[in-house]
N, C-alpha and C positions, 0 to 999 in steps of 0.2 A: 748899587749902583756897581760897585766892583764883580757882585754877580754877571752882572748886563756886559759888563767889556772884557770878562774872562769866556764868555760862553757858558758859563754856569748855570744861569737861568734855564736856557734852553736844555737843559742835561736834565736840571732839578725838575720841569712839567714832564717831560720823557718818564723820566725815573716814577713819577705820581701816577702817570697813565696805567703802567708797565704794572703798578700796586695796585690800583683798582683790577685792570685787566686779570691779576693774580687771585685777588679776593673774590671774585663773580666765577672765574674758573674754581676756584677753593670749595666755593658756594655749591656750587652745578655736581662739582663732587661729591660734596657731600650728602646731597640729595639725593645724586644715583645711588650713594652706598645706602642711603635709609631704604631707597624704593628696593634696592636687591635684599637688604635685610629681608623686608615685608614681603618680597616678594618669594623668597625662601621660606619664610615662615608660614606663610599662603600653602607654598607649597606641600610643608610637610601636614599642613593640618588637613590638606589634600589626601593626604595619600593614609595617615589616619582615617578618615573617614572612608575611604577607598577600601580599607581592610577587615576596618568594623560592619560595613554591609558585606564584604565577601564572607566573614565570620559568619554574619546572619544568615546569608543565603542559606550555606553548609546548615547550619541549624535547623531552617524550613526544610530544607532537600532532604535533610535526615528523617524529619516529624513525618513527613510526608511519605518515605519509603512503611517508616512503623506502624504509619494508620494504614497503607496499603495494603500491608502483610504480605509482600513481596520479599522474597527470602534470592538474592543474588547466591547463595551458597546450594540453593538449590536445582537440580537440573534433568532431566528426563533421563530415564535409564536407558534410553534408547529409541529411535524413531525410524518410521519405517514407512516407502511408500504401496501402496498396496493396488492390486491392479489385475484383474483375469482369473486365471486359478488361485492363485495366492490370494486375493482378496474373497473368493469362493471359500476358499479353507478355514482363513482366519474368522467369517462371519460366521461360518457350521461352527465353528467351534465355542464363540461367545452364546450363539442359539442354543447352545447344548446344554449352556450352565442352568442347572436346578437348585433352588435352596428351598426353604421354607416360605410362608405364604409372602412375607417382607422382608427378604432377605438380598433382593437386589435391585441395584436406583441405575435408572436410567434419567440422563436430565440432558436437554439441549441446550445449552449456553449459546446464546444470541451474540453476547459480545462480552470485554472485556470490564465494565462498568461497575457489573455489580452480579453476584451469584445466588442461586439460589439457597438459602438455609441449610437444604439436604446436601448441598457439595460440600458446603463449608463442614457440615459437621460428619460427612463421608471421609472425606480426603484430608480432614484435617490439616497440619501446618504444610500437605502437599496441594492444595485446592491454589495456590496460589499459581500452578503449574496449570492447572484447568483454565484459569484466568488470561495465563500467557496461552494457551493453542486455541483460545476461541476465534472464529464460531464453531463449537465443537460438539457433538455429542458424549457426556462422560459417562462411563460404567464405572460399577464396584459395589461389589458384593459387603456381608456384613462381617465374613471372616477373614475381609483384608486380603484376599485370593485373585483377585481380578481388579487393579484398578487402572484403568487405560482410559483415553480420549481417543475419538474418531473424526474425523475432517472430512466430508466426505462430501460428495459433488454436488448436493442438493440438502442445505443446510435445514434442517424442519424449523416451525415456530419453538418460543421457549417454552418446557414444559420439565418436569420432575416427576417421578413416581418410585414407588418400590412394590415391588412384584415377585412373582416366586422364580423369576428370569427376568433377562435384559430383552425388553419391548424395541427390538429393531428392524426398520421397516424397507424391505430390499429397493424398491423406490428410490433411494436416500441415495445409495450406492453404483445402481445398475439404470440399463437405459430399459423402458418397458415396450411394449410390441406396439405401442401407438405413439413411441419417440420418433421424431423427425430431427434430424440435424445438420442446420447449414450452414459453410465458413464462408465469412465474409471477409475480403481486406477492400484496399482502395481500386486495386485490379484483377480480383481474383474472386470467384464464385464458386462454390461447392453443393453439391445436396444427395442426400444418404438418408436411408430410414433403417429400424432395427428390425431384423426378421429371426425370430429362434436365438434372440442374442448375441448375433450378428450384426455387423456393419453389410448394407447392400450400398453401393454408389449408385446416384439416381442420374445424375448430370451434373457437370461443370461448364466454366468456360474463362477465360481473361480477355481481358482488354487492355487498350493499347493506352495505355495511359504515361506521360510521361515522367521519368523520374528523376532529369538534373536538369539544369540550366546551363548551356554551354556559354563560353564567353562569347560576344558576338551576338548580330542577328537581334530578337526583338528585347525590350528592356525586360526585367523582372518580374517588375510588378504586369506586364502582358500575360509572361510566362507562365505565373500564379494562376491568375485566370484563365488559362486555357488549362490548365491541367487540373481546378476547380470543377470546371465544365467538363471535363472528360469523367472527372472522378463523378460528379453528379450523374452523367447520362450511365455508367458504370453499374451507380448503386438502382439507378431506376430499371436497367437489366436485371438484375437478384428481384427487386420488387415482382415485376411479374415473370418471373422463374419459379417463383414461392405460389404466386397465384394461379400461377397455372396448375400448378404440381399438385398444390392444397385444397383448389375446386375442381377436382379431377379430372383435369384437361388434358391430361400429356399420356393419358393411357394404362396400358395394367399397373405399371409401376404407382401413377396418380390414383388409381381406383381404391388401392391398399391401403391408404392414405386416409380413407374416407374416415366419418366421425369425428370424436376428442381426438386431438391431434396434440402430440405433446412437443412443442419445438424449442429444439435448442440453439441459439445463434450465438455462433464464436468467432472469431475473429480478433479485428486491432480495433482499440480501442476510439480509438480519431470514429470510426461509421457506426459501432455497434449504437449508438444511441441513435438511430437510423429505424432500429428494427426493435426494441423495447417493449414498443406498444403492442406491437402483435408477437412477439416470443414469450412465454412460458420462462425462462431463464436465457440470461445473456451472461459470455463470459469472456475473459481475456485472454488469447492463447498466443503462441507463438510456433508457428506453422509456413513449412514452404514447400516448394517441389511443384509439380504438377499439381491439377484441383484432385484426384483422386488420393497419389499420396499426400496431399497435405492437409484434405478431410482424415487420413487417417490417423496421420501425426497428431491432430486438433483433436481428435475424438478420442483419443489414447489418453491424452495429456489429461483431459478433462474429466474422464472416467476414472480419476486415477483417489484413490482416499490417503490421507493420512494417519498414522499410527502415531500414538507418543505412549508411549508406557512410563508412568508416572509412579 
């Protein structure tokens, strides 16, 4: 009664409400604290698991490296790009090597996934360098005088053989008298043939193909369709030029191409697929200039052999 008269009853009720609110907030704070503690604990556990997995990955990577036999501390004694007279000189030196009946190993290594046992035996701890150079032709003699690998333009099928000298086919490294080379880009075509080891330009042309879409005008989609159509028309012209030459329909130059023609098509990766069915070999090259200049540059790039000194 007295509390009501003095107004204390209302204050006590308010105090009780605030105490309840305080207790509720304290409970929430305690809950948040527990959640933060649990989150911190979970984060620590996750960090421990990440560290464990990283250690395991490193361990497995080390094991793979040991099993593969690759040793990053090993490196080639030197490398060199061989072409023209320099290539002929080096091949002549290798051809001149003479050993006992089985003193020289020639091995065509087609990929880096496996090595012939003869290569493992002949090169020892440097066999990993042969794997790194693959596809290649590996050469070694039983005295260790010669240990090299060659990456020729034409990689032969896999084989390995010991003999009294190295077994190197000139056709792996040089064009033959039946070799015809074509350079094909999305806007350029050039054709030549080899006579006496020298490249003779036969014919070439460039087509008008849009190279960039300017702002304004028709849409990007329409531009791409027009460009693709122009490239298709250009490739049709390329096929027609090859057909005419290889069928002997373009005069004396074509007549010389009679018989079994060894067609090599070089050019942009995006268009080479159009010629793989008719070519003995295709390769991506980077050549620029007018058709004759570009063909010379592309052929020079292609008929280059990489030498690895092991």
